[in-house]
TORPA-4810 file (N, C-alpha, C, O; in nm, 3 decimals):
<nodes>
NODE_1_0.083_-0.118_0.000_0.000_0.000_0.000_0.088_0.124_0.000_0.186_0.132_0.073_M
NODE_2_0.052_0.217_-0.080_0.121_0.347_-0.086_0.055_0.442_0.014_-0.067_0.443_0.028_E
NODE_3_0.134_0.521_0.082_0.083_0.628_0.168_0.145_0.757_0.116_0.265_0.782_0.135_V
NODE_4_0.063_0.838_0.051_0.113_0.968_0.003_0.116_1.066_0.119_0.034_1.061_0.210_R
NODE_5_0.215_1.157_0.112_0.233_1.256_0.218_0.231_1.397_0.162_0.293_1.427_0.060_R
NODE_6_0.157_1.482_0.229_0.161_1.626_0.202_0.194_1.694_0.333_0.149_1.651_0.440_E
NODE_7_0.273_1.798_0.325_0.314_1.870_0.445_0.274_2.016_0.429_0.356_2.100_0.391_L
NODE_8_0.146_2.047_0.459_0.097_2.184_0.435_0.157_2.290_0.525_0.152_2.409_0.492_P
NODE_9_0.213_2.251_0.639_0.277_2.347_0.727_0.381_2.274_0.812_0.387_2.151_0.810_S
NODE_10_0.463_2.348_0.885_0.564_2.282_0.969_0.505_2.197_1.082_0.575_2.115_1.140_P
NODE_11_0.377_2.216_1.113_0.316_2.141_1.223_0.207_2.044_1.178_0.145_1.978_1.262_T
NODE_12_0.181_2.035_1.047_0.075_1.947_0.999_0.123_1.855_0.889_0.212_1.888_0.811_T
NODE_13_0.060_1.738_0.883_0.085_1.641_0.777_-0.048_1.583_0.733_-0.137_1.558_0.816_A
NODE_14_-0.062_1.561_0.604_-0.179_1.493_0.549_-0.128_1.364_0.485_-0.045_1.367_0.394_V
NODE_15_-0.178_1.252_0.535_-0.138_1.121_0.486_-0.256_1.058_0.412_-0.368_1.056_0.464_L
NODE_16_-0.231_1.008_0.292_-0.337_0.949_0.211_-0.301_0.804_0.179_-0.222_0.778_0.088_T
NODE_17_-0.358_0.708_0.253_-0.335_0.568_0.220_-0.415_0.532_0.094_-0.533_0.564_0.082_P
NODE_18_-0.348_0.465_0.001_-0.412_0.431_-0.127_-0.432_0.280_-0.132_-0.335_0.204_-0.124_V
NODE_19_-0.556_0.237_-0.145_-0.587_0.095_-0.156_-0.649_0.040_-0.030_-0.725_0.109_0.040_G
NODE_20_-0.616_-0.084_0.000_-0.674_-0.157_0.113_-0.588_-0.138_0.238_-0.468_-0.165_0.237_R
NODE_21_-0.651_-0.092_0.344_-0.581_-0.072_0.471_-0.610_-0.195_0.558_-0.705_-0.197_0.637_L
NODE_22_-0.525_-0.297_0.540_-0.543_-0.426_0.606_-0.418_-0.459_0.687_-0.328_-0.376_0.703_T
NODE_23_-0.414_-0.581_0.738_-0.301_-0.625_0.820_-0.168_-0.606_0.748_-0.069_-0.567_0.810_M
NODE_24_-0.164_-0.634_0.619_-0.037_-0.623_0.547_0.003_-0.479_0.519_0.120_-0.452_0.492_T
NODE_25_-0.091_-0.387_0.526_-0.062_-0.247_0.494_-0.061_-0.155_0.615_-0.012_-0.043_0.607_A
NODE_26_-0.113_-0.201_0.727_-0.125_-0.115_0.846_0.010_-0.063_0.893_0.019_0.050_0.940_A
NODE_27_0.113_-0.144_0.880_0.246_-0.102_0.924_0.297_0.020_0.847_0.367_0.104_0.903_G
NODE_28_0.261_0.029_0.719_0.302_0.144_0.639_0.239_0.273_0.688_0.304_0.378_0.691_G
NODE_29_0.113_0.266_0.728_0.047_0.384_0.783_0.107_0.419_0.919_0.131_0.536_0.948_L
NODE_30_0.131_0.319_1.001_0.192_0.343_1.133_0.327_0.413_1.117_0.357_0.508_1.189_T
NODE_31_0.407_0.365_1.024_0.538_0.425_0.999_0.524_0.570_0.953_0.598_0.657_0.998_T
NODE_32_0.429_0.594_0.862_0.410_0.731_0.811_0.367_0.826_0.922_0.412_0.940_0.926_A
NODE_33_0.279_0.780_1.011_0.237_0.864_1.124_0.356_0.892_1.215_0.378_1.006_1.256_V
NODE_34_0.432_0.789_1.248_0.549_0.805_1.335_0.649_0.904_1.273_0.703_0.989_1.344_E
NODE_35_0.673_0.894_1.143_0.766_0.985_1.077_0.716_1.129_1.083_0.794_1.221_1.107_Q
NODE_36_0.587_1.148_1.062_0.531_1.283_1.068_0.548_1.342_1.208_0.589_1.457_1.223_A
NODE_37_0.516_1.263_1.309_0.528_1.311_1.447_0.674_1.337_1.483_0.704_1.432_1.556_L
NODE_38_0.765_1.255_1.433_0.908_1.271_1.464_0.965_1.399_1.405_1.067_1.449_1.453_A
NODE_39_0.900_1.454_1.302_0.948_1.578_1.242_0.874_1.700_1.296_0.882_1.809_1.239_T
NODE_40_0.803_1.682_1.408_0.737_1.794_1.474_0.599_1.827_1.423_0.541_1.929_1.461_G
NODE_41_0.544_1.742_1.337_0.408_1.765_1.287_0.311_1.702_1.385_0.292_1.580_1.386_R
NODE_42_0.250_1.785_1.468_0.166_1.734_1.576_0.020_1.716_1.535_-0.056_1.654_1.608_T
NODE_43_-0.019_1.768_1.420_-0.152_1.743_1.368_-0.137_1.659_1.242_-0.082_1.704_1.141_L
NODE_44_-0.188_1.537_1.249_-0.184_1.446_1.135_-0.327_1.420_1.090_-0.410_1.376_1.169_V
NODE_45_-0.354_1.447_0.964_-0.485_1.417_0.905_-0.465_1.299_0.810_-0.380_1.303_0.721_V
NODE_46_-0.545_1.195_0.830_-0.542_1.080_0.742_-0.661_1.094_0.647_-0.776_1.083_0.687_V
NODE_47_-0.629_1.119_0.520_-0.729_1.135_0.414_-0.762_0.996_0.361_-0.679_0.933_0.295_D
NODE_48_-0.882_0.949_0.389_-0.922_0.813_0.354_-0.999_0.803_0.222_-1.061_0.701_0.194_L
NODE_49_-0.995_0.907_0.142_-1.071_0.908_0.016_-1.027_0.797_-0.079_-1.108_0.747_-0.157_A
NODE_50_-0.902_0.758_-0.073_-0.851_0.656_-0.164_-0.829_0.521_-0.095_-0.766_0.431_-0.150_E
NODE_51_-0.882_0.509_0.027_-0.877_0.383_0.099_-1.004_0.307_0.065_-1.114_0.349_0.101_T
NODE_52_-0.988_0.195_-0.005_-1.104_0.121_-0.056_-1.158_0.019_0.042_-1.272_-0.026_0.027_T
NODE_53_-1.080_-0.018_0.142_-1.123_-0.120_0.238_-1.046_-0.100_0.367_-0.926_-0.069_0.366_F
NODE_54_-1.114_-0.117_0.479_-1.053_-0.103_0.611_-1.092_-0.225_0.694_-1.211_-0.257_0.705_L
NODE_55_-0.993_-0.294_0.752_-1.023_-0.404_0.844_-0.978_-0.367_0.984_-0.939_-0.253_1.010_D
NODE_56_-0.984_-0.464_1.075_-0.952_-0.434_1.215_-0.806_-0.392_1.232_-0.775_-0.311_1.319_S
NODE_57_-0.716_-0.445_1.151_-0.576_-0.405_1.160_-0.558_-0.260_1.115_-0.482_-0.185_1.176_S
NODE_58_-0.627_-0.222_1.010_-0.621_-0.083_0.965_-0.681_0.011_1.068_-0.628_0.119_1.093_G
NODE_59_-0.791_-0.032_1.127_-0.852_0.047_1.233_-0.757_0.060_1.351_-0.746_0.166_1.412_L
NODE_60_-0.689_-0.050_1.383_-0.591_-0.047_1.491_-0.477_0.050_1.463_-0.428_0.117_1.554_G
NODE_61_-0.435_0.058_1.335_-0.329_0.153_1.298_-0.375_0.296_1.318_-0.298_0.381_1.363_A
NODE_62_-0.501_0.324_1.285_-0.555_0.459_1.304_-0.563_0.494_1.453_-0.523_0.603_1.494_L
NODE_63_-0.614_0.401_1.533_-0.626_0.426_1.677_-0.487_0.437_1.741_-0.466_0.522_1.827_V
NODE_64_-0.394_0.354_1.699_-0.257_0.363_1.750_-0.193_0.496_1.714_-0.121_0.554_1.794_G
NODE_65_-0.219_0.543_1.592_-0.167_0.673_1.551_-0.226_0.786_1.633_-0.157_0.880_1.670_G
NODE_66_-0.356_0.776_1.662_-0.422_0.876_1.747_-0.358_0.877_1.886_-0.327_0.983_1.940_L
NODE_67_-0.339_0.758_1.943_-0.280_0.749_2.076_-0.139_0.808_2.076_-0.103_0.884_2.167_R
NODE_68_-0.060_0.774_1.977_0.078_0.825_1.969_0.079_0.977_1.952_0.159_1.046_2.015_R
NODE_69_-0.008_1.028_1.866_-0.015_1.174_1.846_-0.052_1.245_1.976_0.005_1.349_2.008_A
NODE_70_-0.145_1.189_2.049_-0.185_1.252_2.175_-0.075_1.244_2.279_-0.064_1.332_2.365_R
NODE_71_0.007_1.140_2.273_0.119_1.129_2.367_0.219_1.243_2.350_0.286_1.281_2.446_E
NODE_72_0.229_1.297_2.229_0.323_1.408_2.204_0.250_1.543_2.200_0.305_1.642_2.152_V
NODE_73_0.127_1.545_2.251_0.051_1.670_2.258_-0.017_1.707_2.129_-0.055_1.823_2.111_G
NODE_74_-0.034_1.613_2.040_-0.095_1.642_1.911_-0.229_1.573_1.892_-0.296_1.537_1.989_G
NODE_75_-0.265_1.553_1.766_-0.393_1.491_1.734_-0.383_1.424_1.598_-0.305_1.466_1.512_D
NODE_76_-0.462_1.320_1.579_-0.480_1.255_1.450_-0.627_1.262_1.416_-0.712_1.226_1.498_L
NODE_77_-0.657_1.309_1.298_-0.795_1.321_1.252_-0.809_1.250_1.119_-0.713_1.237_1.043_R
NODE_78_-0.931_1.203_1.091_-0.956_1.137_0.964_-1.054_1.219_0.881_-1.140_1.289_0.934_I
NODE_79_-1.039_1.208_0.750_-1.124_1.285_0.659_-1.159_1.201_0.537_-1.086_1.110_0.499_A
NODE_80_-1.271_1.234_0.477_-1.318_1.180_0.349_-1.328_1.028_0.346_-1.287_0.963_0.250_R
NODE_81_-1.382_0.971_0.453_-1.400_0.826_0.459_-1.508_0.783_0.361_-1.617_0.841_0.357_A
NODE_82_-1.478_0.681_0.281_-1.576_0.625_0.188_-1.679_0.542_0.261_-1.675_0.528_0.383_G
NODE_83_-1.773_0.487_0.185_-1.885_0.413_0.245_-1.840_0.294_0.329_-1.889_0.277_0.441_D
NODE_84_-1.749_0.212_0.277_-1.706_0.093_0.351_-1.633_0.132_0.478_-1.657_0.076_0.585_Q
NODE_85_-1.543_0.228_0.468_-1.466_0.274_0.584_-1.560_0.336_0.687_-1.547_0.309_0.807_V
NODE_86_-1.653_0.416_0.641_-1.749_0.479_0.733_-1.834_0.373_0.803_-1.863_0.385_0.922_H
NODE_87_-1.874_0.268_0.729_-1.954_0.160_0.789_-1.875_0.090_0.900_-1.932_0.059_1.005_A
NODE_88_-1.747_0.065_0.879_-1.664_0.002_0.981_-1.656_0.092_1.105_-1.667_0.045_1.218_V
NODE_89_-1.637_0.221_1.083_-1.631_0.314_1.195_-1.761_0.313_1.275_-1.758_0.316_1.398_L
NODE_90_-1.875_0.310_1.207_-2.005_0.309_1.274_-2.027_0.178_1.348_-2.070_0.178_1.464_L
NODE_91_-1.999_0.065_1.282_-2.022_-0.066_1.343_-1.939_-0.088_1.468_-1.982_-0.156_1.561_L
NODE_92_-1.821_-0.031_1.470_-1.731_-0.048_1.585_-1.745_0.067_1.685_-1.678_0.067_1.788_T
NODE_93_-1.829_0.162_1.656_-1.848_0.286_1.731_-1.719_0.368_1.743_-1.708_0.455_1.828_T
NODE_94_-1.622_0.339_1.657_-1.496_0.415_1.658_-1.516_0.555_1.600_-1.426_0.639_1.611_M
NODE_95_-1.629_0.581_1.537_-1.657_0.716_1.488_-1.667_0.814_1.604_-1.658_0.935_1.583_D
NODE_96_-1.686_0.764_1.726_-1.689_0.851_1.843_-1.548_0.892_1.885_-1.529_0.999_1.944_R
NODE_97_-1.451_0.807_1.855_-1.311_0.834_1.889_-1.240_0.902_1.773_-1.166_0.998_1.792_V
NODE_98_-1.263_0.850_1.654_-1.203_0.904_1.531_-1.315_0.970_1.451_-1.365_0.913_1.354_L
NODE_99_-1.352_1.087_1.492_-1.462_1.157_1.425_-1.424_1.188_1.280_-1.327_1.259_1.255_R
NODE_100_-1.501_1.135_1.185_-1.467_1.162_1.045_-1.511_1.302_1.001_-1.622_1.346_1.029_P
NODE_101_-1.421_1.370_0.931_-1.451_1.502_0.876_-1.483_1.488_0.728_-1.432_1.398_0.660_Y
NODE_102_-1.566_1.577_0.678_-1.607_1.572_0.537_-1.490_1.599_0.444_-1.477_1.535_0.340_E
NODE_103_-1.405_1.696_0.481_-1.294_1.734_0.395_-1.165_1.741_0.478_-1.168_1.749_0.601_T
NODE_104_-1.054_1.739_0.407_-0.924_1.756_0.474_-0.916_1.895_0.536_-0.866_1.911_0.647_V
NODE_105_-0.965_1.996_0.465_-0.963_2.132_0.518_-1.043_2.143_0.647_-1.002_2.213_0.740_D
NODE_106_-1.159_2.074_0.654_-1.237_2.073_0.778_-1.159_2.011_0.892_-1.162_2.061_1.005_D
NODE_107_-1.089_1.902_0.863_-1.010_1.834_0.966_-0.895_1.921_1.013_-0.864_1.926_1.132_A
NODE_108_-0.831_1.990_0.920_-0.719_2.079_0.956_-0.767_2.198_1.039_-0.696_2.244_1.129_L
NODE_109_-0.887_2.248_1.010_-0.936_2.368_1.075_-1.006_2.340_1.209_-1.024_2.432_1.289_A
NODE_110_-1.046_2.215_1.233_-1.121_2.184_1.355_-1.038_2.213_1.479_-0.918_2.190_1.482_A
NODE_111_-1.104_2.263_1.580_-1.035_2.300_1.703_-1.035_2.193_1.799_-0.981_2.208_1.908_G
</nodes>
């Protein structure tokens, strides 16, 4: 799985996982989040528009990234979740922890 990176500011990163976010790909997202945080980017937005499938391992990578971001005083937010990803978030009630934003800009601007 490819994880594209955009760095809109010195304190923010936008990560876009492309394809299926499953057990075999979750490590790539975890690494990308860790790298962003290590460079001082305390707000990480995961743009899920190009994520076609999310399983429990992918969900675990998102929650782990959120936990790690909060440990360094930051935050991880998700944006543009497709139907399948949104359904997983609802079924697991993780939408309460990882509130999905409609757009990346909304996620970046949220307080």
